[in-house]
C-alpha positions in Angstrom: 14.1 1.9 -15.7 14.9 0.1 -19.2 12.8 -3.7 -20.2 16.2 -5.8 -19.5 16.1 -4.0 -16.1 12.7 -4.3 -14.7 12.7 -8.2 -16.3 15.3 -9.0 -13.9 13.8 -7.0 -11.3 10.8 -8.3 -11.6 12.8 -12.1 -11.9 15.2 -11.3 -8.6 11.9 -10.8 -7.2 9.9 -13.9 -8.1 12.5 -15.9 -8.1 13.2 -16.0 -4.2 8.9 -15.5 -3.4 7.4 -17.6 -5.4 9.0 -21.1 -3.9 8.5 -19.9 -0.9 5.2 -19.3 -1.0 4.3 -22.5 -2.1 6.4 -24.3 -0.1 3.9 -22.8 2.3 1.1 -23.1 1.2 1.6 -26.4 1.3 3.2 -26.5 4.6 -0.5 -24.4 6.2 -2.1 -26.5 4.1 -1.2 -29.9 5.8 -1.1 -28.6 9.1 -4.2 -27.6 8.3 -5.6 -31.3 8.0 -3.9 -31.8 11.1 -5.7 -29.0 13.5 -8.9 -30.7 15.4 -12.3 -29.5 14.1 -13.2 -28.7 17.4 -10.5 -25.7 18.0 -11.7 -23.1 16.3 -9.6 -21.1 13.8 -10.5 -17.6 16.4 -7.3 -19.0 18.2 -5.0 -18.1 14.7 -5.7 -14.4 14.7 -3.5 -13.7 18.3 -1.2 -16.0 16.8 -0.9 -13.8 13.6 -0.8 -10.4 15.5 1.6 -12.2 18.3 4.3 -12.8 14.9 3.8 -9.3 13.7 4.8 -7.7 16.8 6.9 -10.0 18.9 10.1 -8.3 16.2 8.8 -5.5 17.3 10.2 -5.0 20.7 13.9 -4.6 21.0 13.8 -2.4 24.5 12.9 -3.1 27.3 10.3 -0.4 27.7 8.7 -2.0 25.0 8.5 -6.0 26.6 7.3 -4.0 29.5 4.6 -1.7 27.9 3.1 -5.1 25.5 3.7 -7.4 29.4 1.0 -4.7 31.1 -1.0 -4.8 28.2 -1.9 -8.5 28.0 -2.2 -8.2 32.3 -4.5 -5.9 32.2 -6.4 -6.5 28.9 -6.9 -10.4 30.2 -8.2 -8.9 33.5 -9.9 -6.5 32.5 -11.6 -9.0 29.6 -15.2 -9.1 30.8 -15.5 -5.4 30.9 -18.6 -4.0 28.2 -17.8 -2.7 24.8 -14.4 -3.5 25.0 -13.3 -0.9 27.5 -10.6 -2.8 29.3 -8.6 -2.8 25.9 -8.9 0.8 26.1 -7.5 0.8 29.2 -5.0 -1.7 28.4 -3.6 0.4 26.1 -3.9 3.4 28.1 -1.4 1.6 30.8 1.4 0.0 28.0 1.5 3.5 27.4 2.4 4.4 30.5 4.8 1.6 31.4 6.4 2.9 28.3 7.0 6.3 29.2 7.6 5.4 32.9 10.2 2.6 31.7 12.0 5.1 29.0 12.4 7.5 31.7 13.8 5.2 34.3 16.4 3.6 31.9 17.8 7.4 30.8 18.3 8.2 34.0 19.6 5.1 35.0 22.3 5.7 32.0 25.9 7.3 33.1 
């Protein structure tokens, strides 16, 4: 790319991202001041994770696997060394495979 094309590309990207970045940083700072001090910041991690994962749940198998993973992880949260999370992951994978197989067999 020649220099004018590089500059145009940079400005095209920066002019879209920079104002949004500034606006949402401001919004985050204002909303952060509203959060009570007794609420730990640890609640943000699951929310951030959900916001990344939720758009990827496109089929019934994905939704079923996520649901089973959540339920099993919550039920086995007391197991030592995070083994409940590992069992939840395996349960979700098996659920996904079973639902996907069931959906393939149900097609005419």
